[in-house]
C-alpha positions as CSV (number, residue, x, y, z in Angstrom):
1,M,0.0,0.0,0.0
2,N,1.5,3.3,-1.1
3,Q,1.6,6.2,1.4
4,P,-0.2,9.3,0.2
5,Q,2.0,12.0,-1.2
6,V,1.5,15.4,0.4
7,I,3.2,18.4,-0.9
8,Q,2.6,22.0,0.2
9,M,3.5,25.0,-1.9
10,P,7.0,26.3,-1.1
11,D,5.8,29.4,0.7
12,S,3.9,27.4,3.3
13,T,5.7,27.4,6.6
14,D,3.5,25.2,8.7
15,A,4.5,21.6,8.1
16,Q,1.8,20.4,10.6
17,R,-1.1,21.5,8.4
18,Q,-1.4,18.6,6.1
19,V,-4.2,17.0,4.0
20,T,-3.8,13.7,2.2
21,V,-5.4,12.5,-1.0
22,S,-6.3,8.8,-1.3
23,E,-5.3,6.8,-4.3
24,S,-9.0,6.4,-5.1
25,A,-9.6,10.2,-5.0
26,A,-6.5,10.9,-7.1
27,K,-7.7,8.4,-9.8
28,R,-11.2,10.0,-9.8
29,I,-9.9,13.5,-10.0
30,A,-7.7,12.5,-12.9
31,Q,-10.7,11.0,-14.7
32,L,-12.7,14.2,-14.2
33,I,-9.9,16.4,-15.4
34,A,-9.5,14.3,-18.5
35,M,-13.3,14.6,-19.1
36,E,-12.9,18.4,-18.9
37,G,-10.1,18.3,-21.4
38,D,-7.8,20.7,-19.5
39,Q,-4.8,19.2,-17.8
40,N,-4.1,22.5,-16.0
41,L,-7.1,22.1,-13.8
42,M,-6.8,21.4,-10.1
43,L,-9.5,20.3,-7.6
44,R,-10.3,23.1,-5.1
45,L,-11.6,22.0,-1.7
46,S,-13.1,24.8,0.4
47,V,-15.0,25.1,3.6
48,S,-17.8,27.7,3.9
49,G,-20.5,28.5,6.5
50,G,-23.7,26.7,5.9
51,G,-25.2,23.3,5.5
52,C,-27.2,21.6,8.2
53,S,-24.2,21.3,10.6
54,G,-22.6,24.7,10.4
55,F,-19.9,24.3,7.8
56,Q,-20.0,22.7,4.4
57,Y,-17.4,21.4,1.9
58,G,-17.2,22.7,-1.6
59,F,-15.5,21.1,-4.5
60,S,-14.7,22.8,-7.8
61,F,-12.1,23.0,-10.5
62,D,-9.7,25.9,-10.7
63,K,-6.8,26.7,-13.1
64,S,-5.0,29.1,-10.8
65,T,-3.9,29.5,-7.2
66,Q,-4.2,32.4,-4.9
67,Q,-1.5,33.8,-2.5
68,D,-3.1,32.1,0.5
69,D,-3.5,28.7,-1.2
70,H,-1.8,25.4,-0.2
71,L,-1.2,22.8,-2.8
72,F,-1.4,19.0,-2.1
73,E,-0.5,16.5,-4.8
74,R,-0.8,12.7,-5.4
75,N,0.1,11.0,-8.6
76,G,0.3,14.3,-10.5
77,V,-3.2,15.3,-9.4
78,K,-3.3,18.6,-7.6
79,V,-5.7,19.7,-4.8
80,V,-5.8,23.3,-3.7
81,I,-7.1,24.5,-0.3
82,D,-7.2,28.1,0.8
83,D,-5.5,29.0,4.2
84,T,-8.8,29.6,6.1
85,S,-10.3,26.3,4.9
86,L,-7.1,24.5,5.8
87,D,-7.5,25.6,9.4
88,L,-10.6,23.4,9.5
89,L,-9.2,20.6,7.3
90,T,-5.8,19.9,8.8
91,G,-5.3,16.2,9.2
92,S,-8.1,15.3,6.8
93,E,-8.1,12.7,4.0
94,I,-9.9,13.3,0.8
95,D,-11.3,10.0,-0.5
96,F,-13.5,8.9,-3.3
97,V,-15.9,6.1,-2.3
98,E,-18.2,4.0,-4.4
99,D,-20.9,1.9,-2.6
100,L,-24.5,0.8,-3.1
101,V,-25.8,4.3,-2.4
102,G,-23.6,5.9,-5.0
103,A,-20.2,7.4,-5.6
104,S,-18.9,10.6,-4.0
105,F,-15.9,12.4,-2.6
106,Q,-15.7,12.2,1.1
107,V,-13.6,14.2,3.5
108,K,-12.5,12.3,6.6
109,N,-12.0,15.2,8.9
110,P,-10.6,14.6,12.4
111,N,-11.6,18.2,13.4
112,A,-15.3,17.6,12.9
113,S,-17.2,16.9,16.1
114,S,-20.3,15.9,14.2
115,S,-21.5,15.8,10.6
116,C,-24.8,15.5,8.8
117,G,-26.0,12.2,7.3
118,C,-24.9,13.0,3.8
119,G,-21.4,14.0,4.9
120,N,-21.4,17.3,3.1
121,S,-21.5,19.5,6.2
122,F,-19.9,19.3,9.7
123,S,-19.4,21.2,12.9
124,V,-16.4,21.7,15.1
């Protein structure tokens, strides 16, 4: 079993603020980027206020990074997280899960004290 590769942008000074990307998530992100037809895309994971538990995860594609972004990579696939969201995501794993209910990205967040049934929102 390969260990997840985690790489932060060079300007990041806090080595303790890490997020991992599972093999399954990296494969699915690569498939989605291929379907979009733009190899410069990165998956952006963000946290915003809302959802049924207080905070909600947001997934989108982005071509560029901002000054406060942190970059995490696995197998050439890049995930970008802004600094404020990373405060709530430190130690998390981004996974892609397929089961009888369906297929979805899941964030396994050790900072969440509770989450909703769908897993899209959480509280701390």
